[in-house]
C-alpha positions as CSV (number, residue, x, y, z in Angstrom):
1,X,0.0,0.0,0.0
2,X,2.9,2.4,0.7
3,X,4.0,2.3,-3.0
4,X,0.5,3.5,-4.1
5,X,0.1,6.2,-1.4
6,X,3.6,7.7,-1.1
7,X,2.8,10.2,-3.8
8,X,0.0,11.6,-1.7
9,X,2.4,13.3,0.7
10,X,1.8,17.0,1.2
11,X,-1.1,19.4,1.6
12,X,-4.4,18.7,0.0
13,X,-7.0,21.5,-0.6
14,X,-10.7,21.0,-1.0
15,X,-12.8,23.9,-2.3
16,X,-16.6,23.5,-2.1
17,X,-19.8,25.6,-1.9
18,X,-20.8,25.6,1.8
19,X,-24.3,24.3,2.5
20,X,-24.3,26.3,5.7
21,X,-23.7,29.7,4.1
22,X,-26.8,31.5,2.8
23,X,-24.7,33.5,0.4
24,X,-23.3,30.4,-1.4
25,X,-19.7,31.3,-0.8
26,X,-17.0,28.9,-1.4
27,X,-15.1,27.4,1.5
28,X,-11.6,26.0,1.5
29,X,-10.4,23.2,3.7
30,X,-6.9,21.9,4.0
31,X,-5.5,18.5,5.1
32,X,-1.9,17.6,5.6
33,X,-1.0,14.0,4.6
34,X,2.2,12.2,5.6
35,X,2.6,8.6,4.4
36,X,5.2,6.4,6.0
37,X,5.8,2.6,5.7
38,X,5.3,0.4,8.7
39,X,8.6,-1.2,9.7
40,X,8.9,-4.3,11.8
41,X,10.8,-3.7,15.1
42,X,12.7,-6.9,14.8
43,X,14.7,-5.7,11.8
44,X,18.2,-4.6,12.7
45,X,20.4,-2.5,10.4
46,X,24.1,-2.5,10.8
47,X,25.9,0.5,9.3
48,X,29.7,0.3,8.8
49,X,31.3,3.5,10.0
50,X,33.7,3.4,7.1
51,X,30.7,3.9,4.7
52,X,29.7,7.2,6.4
53,X,30.9,10.5,5.1
54,X,30.4,14.0,6.5
55,X,30.4,17.1,4.4
56,X,30.4,20.6,5.9
57,X,29.6,23.7,3.9
58,X,29.7,27.4,4.6
59,X,28.5,30.3,2.6
C-alpha cells in the first residue's frame, strides 16, 4: 500500500460551496498528509562507520 500512497504526501486542498452559508460562498479546507511505511521492530540495520561521510559547507 505504501507504494501506491507515497505520492499523496503534502497538503491537499478542498474547495466547495458551503451548504451552511446562505450567500453560497466557497469554503476552502486543507488537510496535511504524511505517508510512512510500517517497519517491523525486529529488523536490525548494521551501518559500517567506514561507509559514512560528513560534508560541511559554509556560505
